[in-house]
C-alpha positions as CSV (number, residue, x, y, z in Angstrom):
1,M,195.4,88.6,145.9
2,R,192.2,88.4,147.9
3,G,193.2,91.8,149.5
4,V,193.6,93.4,146.1
5,L,190.2,92.1,145.1
6,V,188.5,93.4,148.2
7,I,190.1,96.9,147.8
8,S,189.1,97.0,144.1
9,L,185.5,96.1,145.1
10,L,185.5,98.8,147.8
11,L,186.8,101.4,145.3
12,L,184.3,100.4,142.7
13,T,181.5,100.6,145.2
14,I,182.6,104.1,146.4
15,I,182.7,105.3,142.8
16,I,179.3,103.9,142.0
17,L,177.8,105.4,145.2
18,S,179.4,108.8,144.6
19,S,178.0,109.0,141.1
20,C,174.5,108.4,142.5
21,V,174.6,111.2,144.9
22,E,172.8,114.3,143.6
23,Q,175.2,117.1,143.1
24,R,173.9,120.6,143.7
25,Q,175.6,123.6,142.6
26,V,175.0,126.7,144.6
27,P,173.7,129.4,142.3
28,Q,175.9,132.3,142.1
29,Q,174.2,135.6,142.6
30,A,174.7,138.3,140.1
31,P,176.5,141.3,141.6
32,Q,174.0,143.9,143.0
33,V,173.9,146.9,140.8
34,P,172.1,149.9,142.3
35,V,169.0,150.9,140.4
36,I,168.3,154.6,140.3
37,E,164.8,155.5,139.6
38,L,164.0,159.2,139.0
39,A,160.5,160.7,139.0
40,E,159.5,162.3,135.8
41,D,160.1,165.8,137.1
42,E,163.5,164.9,138.4
43,Y,164.4,163.4,135.1
44,R,163.3,166.4,133.2
45,K,165.2,168.7,135.5
46,A,168.3,166.7,135.1
47,Q,167.9,166.8,131.3
48,A,167.5,170.6,131.5
49,E,170.6,171.0,133.6
50,A,172.6,168.9,131.2
51,T,171.3,170.2,127.9
52,G,169.1,173.3,128.2
53,I,168.4,176.6,129.8
54,V,165.5,177.8,132.0
55,H,163.1,180.4,130.6
56,E,160.9,182.3,133.0
57,V,157.2,183.2,132.4
58,V,155.9,185.5,135.2
59,I,152.2,185.5,136.0
60,E,151.4,189.1,137.2
61,N,148.5,191.5,136.7
62,L,146.3,188.7,135.5
63,Q,148.6,187.9,132.5
64,F,151.5,185.8,131.4
65,M,154.8,187.7,130.6
66,P,155.7,186.7,128.0
67,T,152.5,185.0,126.7
68,D,154.2,183.1,123.9
69,I,157.8,181.9,124.1
70,I,160.2,180.1,121.7
71,I,162.7,177.7,123.2
72,N,164.9,174.8,122.1
73,A,164.2,171.2,122.8
74,G,165.7,170.3,126.2
75,D,165.0,173.8,127.6
76,T,162.7,174.3,130.7
77,V,160.0,176.8,131.2
78,E,159.4,178.0,134.8
79,W,156.1,179.7,135.5
80,I,156.3,182.1,138.5
81,N,153.2,183.3,140.3
82,K,153.5,186.9,141.4
83,D,149.8,187.6,140.8
84,S,147.7,189.8,143.0
85,I,145.1,192.5,142.4
86,Q,143.5,195.3,144.4
87,D,139.8,194.9,145.1
88,N,137.3,197.8,145.1
89,K,137.9,198.3,148.8
90,G,141.7,198.8,148.4
91,N,142.6,195.3,149.7
92,R,145.3,193.3,147.9
93,L,144.1,189.9,146.9
94,L,146.5,187.1,146.1
95,I,145.5,184.8,143.2
96,N,146.1,181.1,143.0
97,H,146.6,179.6,139.6
98,I,146.1,176.1,138.3
99,L,148.4,175.7,135.3
100,T,147.9,173.0,132.7
101,V,150.5,172.4,130.0
102,E,149.8,170.1,127.0
103,E,151.8,166.9,127.3
104,C,152.4,167.5,131.0
105,V,151.2,164.6,133.2
106,S,149.6,166.7,135.9
107,D,148.5,170.2,136.6
108,M,150.6,172.6,138.6
109,F,149.0,174.5,141.6
110,L,150.8,177.8,141.9
111,S,150.0,179.8,145.0
112,P,151.4,183.3,145.2
113,G,155.2,183.4,145.5
114,T,155.6,179.8,144.1
115,S,156.6,178.4,140.8
116,G,156.3,175.3,138.6
117,E,158.4,174.1,135.7
118,Y,158.3,171.7,132.8
119,T,161.2,170.6,130.5
120,F,160.2,170.3,126.8
121,L,162.2,167.5,125.2
122,T,160.5,167.3,121.7
123,Q,159.8,169.8,119.0
124,G,156.3,171.1,118.8
125,V,153.7,173.7,119.7
126,Y,152.4,173.4,123.3
127,R,149.5,175.4,124.6
128,Y,149.2,176.2,128.3
129,V,146.4,177.6,130.3
130,S,145.9,178.8,133.8
131,K,142.6,178.8,135.5
132,Y,142.0,181.0,138.5
133,Q,139.3,182.4,140.7
134,M,139.2,185.7,142.4
135,E,137.6,186.6,145.6
136,D,136.5,189.9,144.1
137,F,133.8,191.6,146.1
138,A,131.6,194.2,144.5
139,D,129.8,196.9,146.5
140,D,127.1,194.4,147.5
141,D,129.7,192.1,149.2
142,K,128.7,189.1,147.1
143,P,131.8,187.1,145.9
144,D,132.6,187.0,142.2
145,D,133.7,183.4,141.9
146,R,133.6,183.0,138.1
147,E,136.5,180.9,136.8
148,R,138.8,182.8,134.5
149,V,141.4,181.6,132.1
150,L,144.8,182.8,130.8
151,Q,146.4,181.2,127.8
152,G,149.9,181.1,126.3
153,T,152.0,179.0,123.9
154,V,155.4,177.4,124.1
155,I,157.0,176.8,120.7
156,V,159.8,174.2,120.9
157,Q,162.3,174.0,118.1
158,N,165.2,171.6,117.5
159,K,168.6,173.0,118.4
């Protein structure tokens, strides 16, 4: 009987001690899901590929062709710089343009032979301007570095 009592006390002691031990649960980590972050331009390009078409506006002979354009929401406008002029000495001068589109986060620098694009997602009327400078030399060989501006409009309608 004494043996049963000793065993009972030992079991009771083990139970009491085990309940005093702090139990830690190892936190389970959530499964890793890859996060894909797209830059604004990449997002807009993906949107255009999925929903719209690309319209070209060519910059040539110191003008936009076409100047004004009507597109659907989700379409992209691509401006292509093919601009150059002939100076009074017969030299061909290439013209850099800095294009600014309303609602666009940053300006686009378009050197000759390059292009820039913007996807219009919401309905509205958006003005765009291009500033440029010419290295146009007169007979006195003094540069004409006045800033000049071209203007156009993108009209975005709902589909």
